[in-house]
DRENDO-1510 file (C-alpha; in Angstrom, 1 decimal, always signed):
<recs>
REC; n; res; u; v; w
REC; 1; MET; -42.5; +52.2; +1.8 .
REC; 2; MET; -45.2; +54.6; +2.8 .
REC; 3; VAL; -46.3; +57.4; +0.4 .
REC; 4; LEU; -48.5; +60.3; +1.2 .
REC; 5; PHE; -49.9; +62.6; -1.6 .
REC; 6; ILE; -50.5; +66.3; -1.3 .
REC; 7; LYS; -51.9; +68.1; -4.4 .
REC; 8; LEU; -51.5; +71.9; -4.8 .
REC; 9; ILE; -53.4; +73.8; -7.4 .
REC; 10; LYS; -51.5; +77.1; -7.9 .
REC; 11; ILE; -53.2; +80.4; -8.7 .
REC; 12; ALA; -56.4; +79.9; -6.7 .
REC; 13; LEU; -56.9; +76.2; -7.1 .
REC; 14; VAL; -57.4; +73.4; -4.5 .
REC; 15; CYS; -55.1; +71.1; -2.4 .
REC; 16; PHE; -55.9; +67.7; -0.9 .
REC; 17; CYS; -54.2; +66.6; +2.3 .
REC; 18; LEU; -54.1; +62.9; +3.4 .
REC; 19; PHE; -52.7; +61.9; +6.7 .
REC; 20; PHE; -51.8; +58.5; +8.2 .
REC; 21; PRO; -54.3; +58.2; +11.1 .
REC; 22; PHE; -52.0; +57.6; +14.0 .
REC; 23; THR; -51.7; +60.0; +16.9 .
REC; 24; ILE; -50.0; +59.5; +20.3 .
REC; 25; GLU; -51.2; +61.7; +23.1 .
REC; 26; PRO; -48.9; +61.1; +26.1 .
REC; 27; LYS; -50.9; +60.3; +29.2 .
REC; 28; THR; -48.5; +58.2; +31.3 .
REC; 29; SER; -44.8; +57.5; +31.6 .
REC; 30; LEU; -45.2; +54.7; +29.0 .
REC; 31; ALA; -46.4; +57.1; +26.3 .
REC; 32; SER; -44.3; +58.8; +23.7 .
REC; 33; MET; -42.5; +61.9; +25.1 .
REC; 34; SER; -42.1; +65.1; +23.2 .
REC; 35; SER; -41.3; +68.8; +23.4 .
REC; 36; ALA; -40.8; +71.6; +21.0 .
REC; 37; ASN; -37.5; +70.2; +20.0 .
REC; 38; TYR; -37.9; +66.4; +20.0 .
REC; 39; ILE; -40.1; +63.3; +20.0 .
REC; 40; ASN; -38.9; +60.2; +21.9 .
REC; 41; TRP; -40.5; +57.5; +19.7 .
REC; 42; MET; -39.7; +54.6; +22.0 .
REC; 43; ASP; -38.6; +54.0; +25.6 .
REC; 44; SER; -36.5; +50.9; +26.1 .
REC; 45; PHE; -35.1; +49.1; +29.2 .
REC; 46; ASN; -32.8; +46.3; +28.3 .
REC; 47; VAL; -29.4; +44.7; +29.0 .
REC; 48; GLY; -28.1; +44.1; +25.5 .
REC; 49; GLY; -28.7; +43.8; +21.8 .
REC; 50; GLU; -27.1; +44.5; +18.5 .
REC; 51; GLU; -28.2; +46.6; +15.4 .
REC; 52; THR; -25.7; +45.3; +12.9 .
REC; 53; SER; -25.3; +41.5; +13.2 .
REC; 54; SER; -24.9; +40.2; +9.7 .
REC; 55; SER; -23.2; +37.8; +7.4 .
REC; 56; ALA; -23.3; +36.9; +3.7 .
REC; 57; SER; -26.6; +35.1; +4.3 .
REC; 58; TYR; -28.5; +37.1; +7.0 .
REC; 59; GLN; -28.9; +40.4; +8.8 .
REC; 60; LEU; -30.2; +40.5; +12.4 .
REC; 61; GLN; -31.4; +43.3; +14.7 .
REC; 62; ASP; -32.0; +42.0; +18.3 .
REC; 63; THR; -32.5; +43.1; +21.9 .
REC; 64; LEU; -32.3; +41.3; +25.2 .
REC; 65; GLY; -34.0; +41.6; +28.6 .
REC; 66; GLU; -36.6; +44.2; +27.8 .
REC; 67; LEU; -39.4; +45.0; +30.3 .
REC; 68; GLY; -43.0; +45.9; +29.6 .
REC; 69; THR; -42.9; +45.2; +25.9 .
REC; 70; GLY; -45.9; +45.0; +23.5 .
REC; 71; PRO; -48.8; +47.2; +22.6 .
REC; 72; ILE; -50.7; +49.2; +25.2 .
REC; 73; SER; -53.8; +51.3; +24.4 .
REC; 74; SER; -56.9; +53.0; +25.7 .
REC; 75; ALA; -59.5; +55.4; +24.4 .
REC; 76; SER; -57.0; +58.2; +24.9 .
REC; 77; TYR; -53.7; +56.9; +23.8 .
REC; 78; GLY; -51.7; +54.1; +22.0 .
REC; 79; ASN; -48.2; +52.9; +22.8 .
REC; 80; GLN; -45.9; +50.3; +21.4 .
REC; 81; GLY; -43.6; +49.4; +24.3 .
REC; 82; GLY; -40.1; +48.1; +23.6 .
REC; 83; PHE; -37.4; +48.8; +21.2 .
REC; 84; ARG; -38.7; +46.6; +18.3 .
REC; 85; GLN; -42.4; +47.3; +18.9 .
REC; 86; VAL; -42.3; +50.8; +17.5 .
REC; 87; GLU; -41.5; +49.4; +14.0 .
REC; 88; ALA; -45.0; +47.9; +13.9 .
REC; 89; ASN; -46.5; +51.3; +13.6 .
REC; 90; PRO; -44.5; +53.5; +11.2 .
REC; 91; THR; -45.7; +57.1; +11.2 .
REC; 92; LEU; -45.6; +59.8; +8.6 .
REC; 93; THR; -47.6; +63.0; +8.6 .
REC; 94; PHE; -47.4; +65.8; +6.1 .
REC; 95; SER; -49.2; +69.2; +5.9 .
REC; 96; ILE; -49.2; +72.3; +3.9 .
REC; 97; SER; -49.8; +75.8; +5.3 .
REC; 98; SER; -51.9; +77.1; +2.3 .
REC; 99; ASN; -54.0; +75.4; -0.3 .
REC; 100; SER; -53.4; +77.9; -3.1 .
REC; 101; ILE; -50.9; +80.5; -4.4 .
REC; 102; ASP; -52.2; +83.7; -6.0 .
REC; 103; PHE; -49.6; +86.0; -7.6 .
REC; 104; GLY; -52.2; +88.7; -8.4 .
REC; 105; LEU; -51.0; +91.0; -11.2 .
REC; 106; LEU; -47.4; +90.3; -12.4 .
REC; 107; ASP; -45.1; +93.3; -13.0 .
REC; 108; ARG; -42.3; +93.3; -15.6 .
REC; 109; ASN; -40.3; +95.7; -13.3 .
REC; 110; ALA; -40.3; +93.5; -10.3 .
REC; 111; VAL; -40.2; +89.9; -9.2 .
REC; 112; THR; -43.5; +88.8; -7.5 .
REC; 113; THR; -43.1; +86.2; -4.7 .
REC; 114; ARG; -45.5; +84.1; -2.7 .
REC; 115; SER; -44.8; +81.3; -0.3 .
REC; 116; HIS; -46.2; +78.6; +2.0 .
REC; 117; THR; -44.6; +75.9; +4.2 .
REC; 118; ILE; -44.6; +72.1; +4.1 .
REC; 119; ILE; -44.3; +70.2; +7.4 .
REC; 120; THR; -43.3; +66.6; +7.8 .
REC; 121; THR; -43.0; +64.4; +10.9 .
REC; 122; THR; -41.9; +60.7; +10.8 .
REC; 123; ASN; -40.5; +58.0; +13.0 .
REC; 124; SER; -38.6; +56.4; +10.1 .
REC; 125; GLU; -35.0; +55.8; +11.1 .
REC; 126; LYS; -34.1; +56.7; +7.5 .
REC; 127; GLY; -36.2; +59.8; +7.3 .
REC; 128; TYR; -38.3; +61.1; +4.5 .
REC; 129; THR; -38.2; +62.6; +1.0 .
REC; 130; THR; -40.7; +65.2; -0.4 .
REC; 131; THR; -40.8; +65.8; -4.1 .
REC; 132; VAL; -42.7; +68.2; -6.4 .
REC; 133; ILE; -44.1; +67.7; -9.9 .
REC; 134; GLU; -46.3; +69.8; -12.2 .
REC; 135; ASP; -49.0; +69.1; -14.8 .
REC; 136; GLY; -47.4; +71.5; -17.3 .
REC; 137; ASN; -46.1; +75.1; -17.4 .
REC; 138; LEU; -47.8; +78.0; -15.7 .
REC; 139; ARG; -50.1; +78.8; -18.6 .
REC; 140; SER; -53.1; +80.6; -20.0 .
REC; 141; GLY; -54.5; +78.7; -23.1 .
REC; 142; ALA; -51.6; +78.2; -25.6 .
REC; 143; ASN; -49.5; +80.8; -23.8 .
REC; 144; ASP; -47.2; +80.1; -20.9 .
REC; 145; ILE; -44.6; +81.7; -18.6 .
REC; 146; ASN; -41.1; +80.5; -19.3 .
REC; 147; ASP; -39.4; +78.3; -16.7 .
REC; 148; VAL; -36.3; +79.9; -15.0 .
REC; 149; ALA; -33.2; +78.5; -16.6 .
REC; 150; ASP; -30.3; +80.5; -15.1 .
REC; 151; GLY; -30.8; +79.9; -11.4 .
REC; 152; SER; -32.4; +83.3; -10.8 .
REC; 153; VAL; -35.8; +84.8; -11.6 .
REC; 154; SER; -35.0; +88.4; -12.7 .
REC; 155; ALA; -37.2; +91.5; -13.3 .
REC; 156; GLY; -37.7; +92.3; -16.9 .
REC; 157; SER; -37.5; +88.7; -18.1 .
REC; 158; GLU; -40.4; +86.3; -18.4 .
REC; 159; GLU; -39.4; +83.7; -15.8 .
REC; 160; TYR; -41.0; +81.5; -13.1 .
REC; 161; GLY; -39.6; +79.1; -10.5 .
REC; 162; ILE; -39.4; +78.1; -6.9 .
REC; 163; ARG; -36.8; +78.3; -4.1 .
REC; 164; THR; -36.7; +76.6; -0.7 .
REC; 165; SER; -35.5; +77.7; +2.7 .
REC; 166; GLY; -35.1; +75.7; +5.9 .
REC; 167; ASP; -32.6; +73.1; +7.1 .
REC; 168; GLN; -34.2; +70.3; +5.1 .
REC; 169; GLY; -34.8; +72.4; +1.9 .
REC; 170; GLN; -33.0; +71.0; -1.2 .
REC; 171; MET; -33.4; +74.1; -3.5 .
REC; 172; ASN; -32.1; +76.7; -1.1 .
REC; 173; ALA; -29.3; +78.0; -3.3 .
REC; 174; THR; -31.1; +78.8; -6.6 .
REC; 175; ASP; -34.4; +79.5; -8.2 .
REC; 176; THR; -35.5; +76.2; -9.9 .
REC; 177; ALA; -38.0; +75.4; -12.5 .
REC; 178; ILE; -40.9; +73.0; -11.6 .
REC; 179; THR; -41.0; +70.2; -14.2 .
REC; 180; SER; -43.0; +67.2; -15.1 .
REC; 181; THR; -40.2; +65.0; -13.6 .
REC; 182; ALA; -40.3; +64.7; -9.8 .
REC; 183; GLN; -37.7; +66.8; -8.0 .
REC; 184; THR; -36.7; +66.6; -4.3 .
REC; 185; VAL; -37.6; +69.8; -2.4 .
REC; 186; ALA; -37.0; +68.6; +1.1 .
REC; 187; SER; -35.5; +65.5; +2.8 .
REC; 188; TYR; -33.9; +64.2; +6.0 .
REC; 189; SER; -32.1; +61.0; +6.8 .
REC; 190; SER; -33.5; +60.1; +10.3 .
REC; 191; TYR; -36.4; +60.5; +12.7 .
REC; 192; ILE; -37.7; +64.1; +12.7 .
REC; 193; ASN; -40.5; +66.1; +14.4 .
REC; 194; ALA; -42.2; +68.9; +12.4 .
REC; 195; SER; -39.5; +69.3; +9.7 .
REC; 196; THR; -40.5; +72.7; +8.1 .
REC; 197; THR; -39.5; +73.8; +4.7 .
REC; 198; THR; -40.7; +77.1; +3.1 .
REC; 199; ILE; -41.5; +77.0; -0.7 .
REC; 200; THR; -41.2; +80.4; -2.3 .
REC; 201; TYR; -42.8; +80.9; -5.8 .
REC; 202; ARG; -41.1; +83.6; -7.9 .
REC; 203; ALA; -42.4; +85.0; -11.2 .
REC; 204; THR; -42.0; +88.0; -13.4 .
REC; 205; ILE; -42.9; +89.0; -17.0 .
REC; 206; SER; -41.5; +90.9; -19.9 .
REC; 207; THR; -42.9; +93.4; -22.4 .
REC; 208; SER; -43.7; +90.5; -24.8 .
REC; 209; SER; -45.7; +88.4; -22.2 .
REC; 210; VAL; -49.3; +87.9; -23.2 .
REC; 211; THR; -52.1; +89.1; -20.9 .
REC; 212; GLY; -54.1; +86.2; -19.4 .
REC; 213; ASN; -55.1; +84.2; -16.3 .
REC; 214; TYR; -52.3; +81.8; -15.8 .
REC; 215; SER; -52.4; +78.6; -13.7 .
REC; 216; HIS; -51.1; +75.1; -13.3 .
REC; 217; THR; -51.4; +72.2; -10.9 .
REC; 218; VAL; -48.4; +71.2; -8.6 .
REC; 219; THR; -48.3; +68.0; -6.6 .
REC; 220; TYR; -46.2; +67.4; -3.6 .
REC; 221; ILE; -45.4; +63.8; -2.6 .
REC; 222; SER; -43.9; +63.0; +0.8 .
REC; 223; THR; -42.5; +59.5; +1.3 .
REC; 224; GLY; -41.3; +57.9; +4.5 .
REC; 225; ASN; -38.1; +55.9; +3.9 .
REC; 226; PHE; -39.2; +52.8; +5.9 .
</recs>
């Protein structure tokens, strides 16, 4: 299992991004092929093989008659030739489009929204999962903004939550409270290139909300399902 940590500090705080240092820049016909819509993680020439050979005692994935297998590299590229070779270099990259979210002044007569995107690329055949967790409520000293509880942040009520959008988003249908228990915000079950999910933060206040400078820390964790 490979885990990559991204920390977001909301309301003008700081985010740390860590990437697995593996890049393929195609230079020859043996290198990884890609376009705006796909990445071909491995080229394979063979005459047979089986993915699902198994019994009560074993499980086997095999391939026969491959040509040009094994690692190939230079100063400009790296390639793992052959069907099984690619598994030696599992890849996961994760990025976030903005390091902070600033709501500015909240208005009790409107819902204030701000957003950024998270982007994941992986060659894991079982995909990835990205979760979100907070260090506590959006707060100013002893005062905090209530978590949304009814699925919708509504003007006139003190409420705060997030909603996702994008094919891999897992909170697309409702506004959801960020909690101290990790929740899945995006996931996919196979290889994917530049999976993009938009996270929209939504907040509003009521007449009883206390004036203050509110903030909290939110951490995103992206895990390749290797």
